[in-house]
C-alpha positions in Angstrom: 0.0 0.0 0.0 1.4 3.4 -1.0 2.4 5.9 1.7 -0.1 8.4 0.2 -3.0 6.0 0.5 -2.0 5.1 4.1 -1.9 8.8 5.0 -5.3 9.3 3.4 -6.8 6.5 5.5 -5.7 8.2 8.6 -7.8 11.3 7.8 -11.3 11.8 9.1 -13.9 13.9 7.3 -17.1 15.3 8.9 -20.0 15.2 6.4 -21.4 18.4 8.0 -18.3 20.2 6.7 -18.5 18.8 3.2 -20.2 21.0 0.5 -21.0 18.0 -1.6 -22.7 16.2 1.3 -24.7 19.3 2.3 -25.9 19.8 -1.2 -26.8 16.1 -1.6 -28.6 15.7 1.7 -30.8 18.7 1.1 -32.6 17.4 -2.0 -34.5 14.4 -3.3 -36.8 13.6 -0.3 -40.4 12.6 -0.9 -43.3 13.3 1.5 -43.3 11.8 5.0 -46.3 11.0 7.2 -45.7 13.0 10.4 -49.3 12.9 11.6 -50.0 12.2 15.3 -52.5 9.4 16.0 -54.4 9.9 19.3 -57.4 8.0 20.5 -60.9 9.5 20.2 -61.8 11.9 23.0 -58.2 12.7 24.0 -58.2 16.3 22.8 -61.6 17.0 24.3 -60.6 15.4 27.7 -57.4 17.4 27.8 -59.3 20.7 27.0 -61.7 20.0 29.9 -58.7 19.3 32.2 -57.2 22.7 31.3 -60.5 24.4 32.0 -60.7 22.8 35.4 -57.2 24.0 36.2 -57.9 27.5 35.1 -61.0 27.5 37.2 -59.1 26.3 40.2 -56.4 28.9 39.8 -58.3 31.9 38.3 -56.2 34.8 37.0 -52.9 32.8 37.2 -50.5 32.3 34.4 -49.3 28.7 34.3 -46.5 26.8 32.5 -46.1 23.1 32.6 -43.2 21.2 31.1 -43.1 17.8 29.5 -39.6 17.2 30.7 -36.5 15.6 29.2 -35.1 12.1 29.2 -32.5 11.6 32.0 -29.1 10.3 30.9 -28.6 6.5 31.5 -24.9 6.4 30.7 -22.5 8.5 28.8 -24.4 9.4 25.5 -27.4 7.1 26.0 -30.6 8.2 27.6 -33.5 6.5 29.2 -36.6 6.2 27.0 -38.6 9.4 27.4 -41.8 9.4 29.4 -43.7 12.7 29.6 -44.6 14.4 32.8 -48.0 13.1 34.0 -49.5 16.5 34.8 -48.4 17.7 31.3 -50.0 14.7 29.7 -53.2 15.2 31.7 -53.4 18.8 30.4 -52.4 18.2 26.8 -52.4 14.6 25.7 -49.0 15.4 24.2 -45.8 13.3 24.7 -43.3 15.5 22.8 -40.0 15.8 24.7 -39.0 19.3 25.8 -42.4 20.9 25.1 -44.1 23.4 27.4 -47.8 24.3 27.9 -48.6 27.8 28.8 -52.1 28.8 30.0 -52.7 32.5 30.2 -54.4 34.3 33.0 -57.5 34.4 30.8 -57.4 30.6 30.4 -56.1 30.5 26.8 -53.6 27.7 26.2 -50.7 27.4 23.8 -48.3 24.5 23.4 -44.6 25.3 22.6 -42.4 22.7 21.1 -39.7 22.0 18.6 -40.5 22.4 14.9 -39.4 19.6 12.7 -35.9 20.2 11.2 -36.1 19.8 7.4 -33.3 18.4 5.0 -31.8 21.8 4.6 -31.2 22.2 8.3 -28.3 20.8 10.2 -30.4 19.1 12.9 -32.0 16.9 10.2 -28.8 14.9 9.7 -26.4 16.0 12.5 -28.6 15.7 15.6 -28.6 12.0 16.6 -31.0 12.7 19.5 -33.8 14.6 17.6 -33.0 14.6 13.9 -35.4 12.7 11.5 -32.5 11.0 9.7 -31.6 9.4 13.0 -34.9 8.7 14.8 -37.5 8.7 12.0 -40.4 11.1 11.3 -40.9 13.8 13.9 -44.3 15.5 14.1 -44.2 19.2 13.6 -46.3 22.1 15.0 -49.2 21.7 12.6 -49.3 17.9 13.2 -49.5 18.3 16.9 -52.0 21.2 16.6 -54.3 19.1 14.3 -54.2 16.1 16.7 -54.7 18.0 19.9 -56.9 20.9 18.7 -54.5 23.2 20.5 -52.5 26.2 19.2 -48.8 25.2 18.8 -45.8 27.6 18.5 -42.0 27.1 18.2 -40.3 26.6 21.5 -37.9 29.5 20.7 -40.9 31.8 21.2 -41.5 30.7 24.8 -39.5 33.3 26.6 -41.2 36.2 24.8 -44.6 34.6 25.2 -44.4 34.6 29.0 -43.1 38.1 29.5 -45.3 41.0 30.1 -48.3 42.2 32.0 -48.7 39.3 34.4 -45.3 39.1 36.1 -45.9 36.1 38.4 -46.5 32.7 37.0 -46.8 29.2 38.3 -44.5 26.6 36.8 -43.4 23.0 37.1 -39.7 22.2 37.4 -38.1 22.1 34.0 -39.7 25.3 32.7 -37.3 27.8 34.2 -34.2 26.9 32.2 -36.2 27.3 29.0 -37.3 30.8 30.0 -33.6 32.0 30.1 -34.3 34.5 32.8 -36.5 36.6 30.5 -39.7 36.5 32.6 -40.5 39.6 34.5 -40.5 38.4 38.1 -39.5 35.0 39.3 -41.6 31.9 38.4 -43.2 30.5 41.5 -42.3 27.1 43.1 -44.2 24.2 41.6 -45.6 22.9 44.9 -49.0 24.8 44.8 -49.4 24.0 41.1 -48.6 20.3 41.6 -50.9 20.1 44.6 -53.8 21.6 42.7 -53.3 19.3 39.7 -53.1 16.3 42.0 -56.4 17.2 43.7 -58.1 17.7 40.4 -56.8 14.4 39.1 -58.4 12.4 42.0 -61.7 12.2 40.1 -61.4 10.5 36.8 -63.7 11.4 33.9 -65.3 8.8 31.6 -62.4 9.0 29.1 -59.8 8.4 31.8 -61.7 5.5 33.1 -61.8 3.9 29.7 -58.0 4.3 29.6 -57.7 2.5 32.9 -60.0 -0.3 31.7 -57.8 -0.7 28.7 -54.7 -0.9 30.9 -56.2 -3.5 33.1 -57.5 -5.6 30.2 -54.0 -5.7 28.7 -52.5 -6.6 32.1 -54.9 -9.5 32.5 -53.6 -10.9 29.2 -50.0 -10.3 30.4 -50.7 -12.3 33.6 -51.9 -15.2 31.5 -48.8 -15.0 29.4 -46.7 -15.3 32.5 -48.7 -18.3 33.7 -48.1 -20.1 30.4 -44.3 -19.6 30.8 -44.0 -21.0 34.3 -42.5 -24.3 33.1 -39.8 -22.4 31.2 -39.1 -20.3 34.3 -38.7 -23.5 36.3 -36.4 -25.0 33.7 -33.9 -22.2 34.2 -35.4 -18.9 32.9 -36.3 -17.9 36.5 -37.9 -14.6 37.5 -36.3 -12.7 34.6 -38.0 -14.9 32.1 -41.3 -14.1 33.6 -40.5 -10.4 33.8 -39.6 -10.4 30.1 -42.8 -12.2 29.3 -44.9 -9.6 31.0 -42.9 -6.7 29.6 -43.3 -8.0 26.0 -47.0 -7.9 26.3 -46.8 -4.4 27.9 -44.8 -3.1 25.0 -47.0 -4.7 22.5 -50.4 -3.7 23.9 -49.3 -0.3 25.4 -46.4 2.0 26.1 -44.7 -0.6 28.3 -44.8 -1.5 32.0 -46.3 1.3 34.1 -43.6 0.7 36.8 -40.8 -1.7 37.6 -42.4 -5.1 37.6 -42.1 -7.2 40.8 -41.7 -10.9 40.0 -41.0 -12.5 43.3 -40.7 -16.3 43.7 -40.3 -18.2 46.9 -38.4 -16.4 49.6 -38.4 -13.2 47.5 -42.2 -12.9 47.8 -42.1 -11.2 51.2 -39.8 -8.5 49.8 -42.2 -5.6 49.1 -40.3 -4.1 46.2 -38.4 -7.1 44.8 -37.6 -5.5 41.4 -34.2 -7.3 40.8 -36.1 -10.3 39.5 -33.0 -12.3 39.3 -34.0 -15.4 41.3 -34.8 -18.9 40.4 -38.4 -20.2 40.1 -38.9 -23.6 41.7 -41.8 -26.0 41.9 -43.5 -25.6 45.3 -42.9 -21.8 45.2 -45.6 -19.2 45.0 -45.1 -16.3 42.6 -46.0 -12.8 43.7 -46.5 -10.9 40.5 -47.1 -7.1 40.9 -47.2 -5.5 37.4 -49.3 -3.3 35.2 -49.5 -2.3 31.6 -49.3 1.4 30.8 -51.4 2.4 27.8 -50.1 4.5 25.0 -51.9 7.4 26.7 -49.8 6.7 29.8 -52.5 5.4 32.2 -51.4 2.4 34.1 -52.9 -0.6 35.8 -51.4 -1.8 39.1 -52.3 -5.5 39.7 -51.0 -8.2 42.0 -51.8 -11.8 42.1 -49.9 -14.5 44.2 -50.2 -18.0 42.7 -48.6 -21.4 43.0 -46.1 -22.3 40.4 -47.5 -25.8 39.9 -51.2 -24.8 40.3 -51.6 -26.0 43.9 -50.9 -24.2 47.2 -49.2 -26.0 50.0 -51.2 -26.1 53.3 -49.1 -23.3 54.8 -49.3 -21.1 51.6 -53.0 -21.6 51.6 -53.3 -20.7 55.2 -51.7 -17.3 54.6 -53.6 -16.8 51.4 -56.9 -17.5 53.0 -56.3 -14.8 55.6 -55.2 -12.2 53.0 -58.2 -13.1 50.8 -60.6 -12.5 53.7 -58.9 -9.2 54.3 -59.3 -8.3 50.6 -63.1 -9.1 50.7 -63.5 -6.9 53.8 -61.6 -4.1 52.2 -63.6 -4.1 49.0 -66.8 -4.1 51.0 -65.7 -0.9 52.6 -65.0 1.0 49.3 -68.1 3.1 48.7 -69.0 6.8 48.2 -69.0 8.7 51.5 -66.9 6.2 53.3 -63.6 7.6 54.8 -60.6 6.9 52.5 -58.9 5.0 55.3 -62.0 2.7 56.0 -61.0 0.0 53.5 -57.5 -0.1 54.9 -58.8 -0.3 58.5 -61.1 -3.2 57.7 -58.3 -5.1 56.0 -56.0 -4.5 58.9 -58.6 -5.6 61.4 -59.0 -8.9 59.6 -55.2 -9.4 59.4 -54.8 -8.6 63.1 -57.5 -11.1 64.1 -55.9 -13.8 62.0 -52.4 -13.1 63.4 -53.8 -13.2 67.0 -55.5 -16.5 66.3 -52.2 -17.9 65.1 -50.4 -16.7 68.2 -48.1 -14.4 66.1 -49.2 -11.3 68.1 -50.5 -11.4 71.6 -52.1 -7.9 72.1 -55.7 -7.0 71.8 -57.3 -5.8 68.6 -57.8 -2.3 70.0 -54.1 -2.0 71.0 -52.8 -3.4 67.7 -54.9 -0.9 65.7 -54.2 2.0 68.1 -51.7 4.8 67.6 -49.2 3.3 70.1 -49.7 -0.3 69.0 -49.3 -1.4 65.4 -47.4 -4.6 66.3 -48.9 -6.3 63.2 -47.3 -3.8 60.9 -44.1 -5.9 61.2 -45.7 -8.2 58.7 -47.3 -5.5 56.6 -45.3 -2.3 56.8 -46.7 -0.8 53.6 -50.0 0.9 52.9 -53.0 -1.2 51.6 -54.1 1.0 48.8 -53.7 4.2 46.8 -55.1 6.1 43.8 -54.2 4.9 40.3 -54.2 6.8 37.0 -51.4 8.4 35.0 -49.0 7.5 37.9 -49.0 4.2 39.6 -49.3 6.0 42.9 -51.5 8.8 41.5 -52.1 12.2 43.1 -49.4 11.9 45.7 -48.9 15.7 45.8 -52.5 16.2 47.1 -52.9 17.6 50.7 -53.6 15.0 53.4 -57.0 16.5 54.0 -57.9 15.8 50.4 -56.3 12.3 50.3 -55.9 10.2 53.4 -58.3 12.2 55.5 -61.0 12.7 52.8 -64.0 10.6 51.9 -64.4 8.4 48.8 -66.2 10.0 45.9 -67.6 8.7 42.6 -64.9 8.8 39.9 -62.1 7.7 42.2 -59.9 4.9 40.9 -58.1 2.9 43.5 -55.7 0.0 44.0 -56.8 -2.1 47.0 -53.9 -4.4 48.1 -53.7 -6.1 51.5 -50.9 -8.6 52.1 -48.8 -10.5 54.6 -45.0 -10.7 54.4 -43.2 -13.3 56.4 -39.5 -13.1 55.8 -37.5 -16.3 55.8 -35.3 -15.2 58.7 -38.2 -13.8 60.9 -38.1 -16.0 64.0 -41.3 -14.5 65.3 -43.2 -16.6 62.7 -43.8 -20.3 62.9 -41.2 -22.1 60.8 -43.7 -23.4 58.3 -44.9 -19.9 57.4 -41.4 -18.3 57.0 -40.6 -17.2 53.5 -44.2 -16.8 52.4 -45.4 -13.5 51.0 -49.0 -13.0 49.8 -50.5 -9.9 48.2 -53.8 -9.5 46.4 -54.3 -6.2 44.5 -57.4 -5.2 42.6 -58.0 -2.1 40.7 -61.5 -0.6 41.3 -63.6 2.5 40.5 -66.0 4.1 42.9 -69.4 4.8 41.3 -72.4 6.4 43.0 -74.3 3.1 43.0 -71.7 0.4 42.8 -68.1 -0.6 43.0 -66.6 -1.5 39.6 -63.8 -4.1 40.0 -61.7 -3.6 36.9 -59.6 -6.7 37.6 -62.4 -9.1 38.1 -61.3 -11.2 35.2 -58.4 -12.4 37.4 -59.5 -14.7 40.1 -58.7 -14.0 43.8 -60.0 -17.1 45.5 -57.4 -19.8 46.2 -59.4 -22.4 44.3 -59.9 -20.0 41.4 -56.2 -19.1 41.2 -55.2 -22.8 41.3 -57.6 -23.5 38.4 -56.4 -20.4 36.5 -52.8 -21.5 36.7 -53.6 -25.0 35.6 -55.7 -23.8 32.7 -52.9 -21.6 31.4 -50.1 -24.2 31.8 -49.2 -25.8 28.4 -50.4 -29.4 28.0 
């Protein structure tokens, strides 16, 4: 090889600096479909959500950011998931976009315009350029889909300056304003709190999204049951996690949270998300997982079932008590009841059972009193929460509107009693150690009934055994 050719091979040329490349890349592109597909009713639901927020904070100017993907490692990012409040108000999932609601209630969405072939970002921006990531909807595409005025993100600072100096924002907006707002944007706490309290009551469109999330989750649970033999052969918990996650990515946006696939001694670990253990015959599997829809509403479902389709006597003993607690809890979920009522009823059943077994030796009143709570050793977590766009929805609400409030029609809840006996807990009879049982249903409070979204998944021990056996391959 000649010395000249060797020297030429050592050189590196950047296409962005080459005139020939710039001229070539700018021409010869046909039309691209950049339209945004959203489910029927999304735009109307988001508009009503914005109206409610403006009514709750009259005369306030508000900015809510979609957010950006956090860095995973070096030059790789986590998959973007838009801020829940932003999605509730817009239905948009465009990274880096910002919604501004004026003091008069008018809304405008600010986001990146699509970079065309003549612009550097088209071919040189590996994070956002169409040549790298595929078609990117533009302002008109988003506006048509969401029925919402859209403007370039570069206009955001100018749009929020002026006559109303104080504005309420979520974190992530301030850097985009580049210190051009007259007055300092307010802290996000009051705005987040207001949004959380508005989101407690789901409208019909939102409930349909939750029904879709639960239906997909039910399919995913059956997928997992069918793969139990493969998990036993060596795939383990991770095989089952991958099985659930595949359905979640196919039927929706993905898992709504880190799936818990806890087999055997891992089942008492409340947040066992490592999912790296073996699955053995004789184990029970505690599967806590939910599909998140493409509109970002998530289910949150738990079932605990025997790997072989049959509980051992000890497993069934614990399961029977948790099942009784679940039935008592569901009976207490009704309009006008205190939010804590269903948790109290479940705890009462659990305490009585633990007393009968000799695990605790205090009275019911002492155990449930402020200075007792001895039973919480075996159930340190709460027994329910709101569900919606977040798996633990509306967490920014004030206590008096959440834990200390009454249940109302339109509330969507997860109800999830359980007992968790760690394998090294010497206060528990040896035959019960290493058993963890949780039952989690997703429900909706109506004025005249309780809708159990997860009723397609059995909760009786006999029903679960039959469900496992019916899904196992022949």
